[in-house]
C-alpha positions, 0 to 999 in steps of 0.5 A: 500499499502506498501511504501519503502523510500530509504533515503540517508539523514537520520541523527539521530541528526535531521534536516528537513529530519529526521522531515519529515521521522518521520511524514511519519512513524506516518501518513502513517499507519494512512492513511492505508499504511505500511512505511519502511525506508531503510537508510545507518547506522553504522550497520544493525538495525531494529527500530520499530516506531509502527505498520506498521512503521519501519526503516531498516539500512544497514551497510555503510561508513560515509560520509566524508564531514559530519560525521552525515551522511552515504552513500549507497555504497553496491548496492547488499545489497540495492537490497537485502533489497528491495527484502526482503521488496517487496514494492508496491511503492519505493521512493528514496530521493537523486539526487546522486548515490542512485537513480541510484541504485534504478533504476537498481533494478529488482523489478516491483514496480513503483518508485518516486524520491523525491527532498530533495536536490538541489545541483545546488542551494546549490553549483553551483549557490551559488559559481559561481553566483557572476560571471556567469548567471544561464544560463551560469552555467547550460551550465557548469554543463550540465553533471549533468543536463543530469544525472537529465534527466536520472533520470527523465526517470527512475522514474515514478515521480519526486516529488518537494516540491517547485514551483521554483524547479519544474519549473526549472527541468521541464524547464531543460527537467526532465520528470514526475515532480510533485509539492507536497508541504510539511506541518507542524506538526498538532496541534503543531504550532500556534500563540496561543503559543506566549509567552511574557516572552519567547520573553523578555528572548530572547531579554534580552540574546541580551541585548535589551529591549522589544521595540526592534525587535526580529529576529530568524534564524533557521537551520543548521550552514552550508555554504549554509545557508548564516548565515554570510550574515544574521548576516551582514543584522541584524547588518546593520539594527540595526544601524536604530533600536534596533534589536536582532537576535537569531540563533538556530542551530549547524554545521560546520560553528559555528566558521565562524559565531561567527567570523562574529558576532564579539562580537556584543551583540545583536546577539547570537548563541543558541543550537537547541531546540530539544523539539518540544513544546518548539521550537513551543513556541520560534518560535511563540514568535519572531517577524519575522524569517529570512532565508538566503538559496536559495537552500531549497527544501521546507524550513520546518522552514518557513512553521512552522513560517507561521503556527505560525503567524510569518512574514518571511524575505526570499530569493526570490529563492528556497523553502523559497520564496513560504512561503512569498506569500500572505502577509505572509512575504517579499522576498529579492534578494537572496544572497544580505546582502544589500537587506536583510537589506532593507527587515528587515527595510521594515518589521519594517515599516509594522510589523502589516500588515502581513496576516495569512493563515491556514498552510497545514499539514503533513497529508494533504501532505502525503494524496495527495502524497500517492494518487498520488502514488496509481494512479501510482501503479494502472496504473502499475498494469493495464499495467501488466494485 
């Protein structure tokens, strides 16, 4: 099957979507499929990733709020690209304008909307949550819910990677939702990578001895990730026990987070580690991973931490919450620094009581997802016949 992914969120500088796309390009052909990514970019370009795997970029404007991204602005050019590729199945991975463009394409291929973003959680619930209930916010954002329902009716499948997002969309009347949790890169993340020397060096950066607790926060330094809240929680918990926190990430909120740290020597912002093997070693060597964002559609780093045998401290809403189940971590009340502080202290009290579970791999994820797509494509072919 030839699968074309119309991907509006692909940035060459990295991120969860890029990691996912690279895995799709590697695993899809191994499963017998051809994978083509159509993405907005600065110029037209075809980037070969291997046999039956490539990225095609369409000249597009820069996204004004984040210059690391572009956005689809030429619907005719996108339709021409889809016509040239003649896919058997089409994915689109944005809930904004590009799925409407894909829905209006005249091709006969079945298509899926993959929810790589949750704007209601990232913006509306985060901004208005302190003042209004979610039900009240949803009423205020009924036009966006109507947009999502329209998309659900225009696509054969709406793919969600977290249970909470799938359930919320289904309850909101979005049709054709399906749960397909993502996985981790096979053979990379493991408790066997834990390295005492790496842990010692990270604690030394935080000015702390090996007897301290080492937390890691990993992800883009953007407002919806709530890193200032995580900083406050770690600092408060540090009044009871020596705690070091390393934040690995880059982004627009770097200065804001540095101000929140306010010179605390036990909290450090480090550059993202692009080398995947070194990153896997760092992840396995910390004592816990803490996350602040309740708007994750899956939370890849939480899955990678779980695969590394590292306990999680995560919000009780959003994709991150799924990974703390079955004794793999602690979920705290989303958006609350005091609740996050209590979770850190609870983890201190039971550091050796967390269970380890085999992680779903990306190969398993794509195998299940593409099998679903093949069922839809076969159903479409039978209907045409």
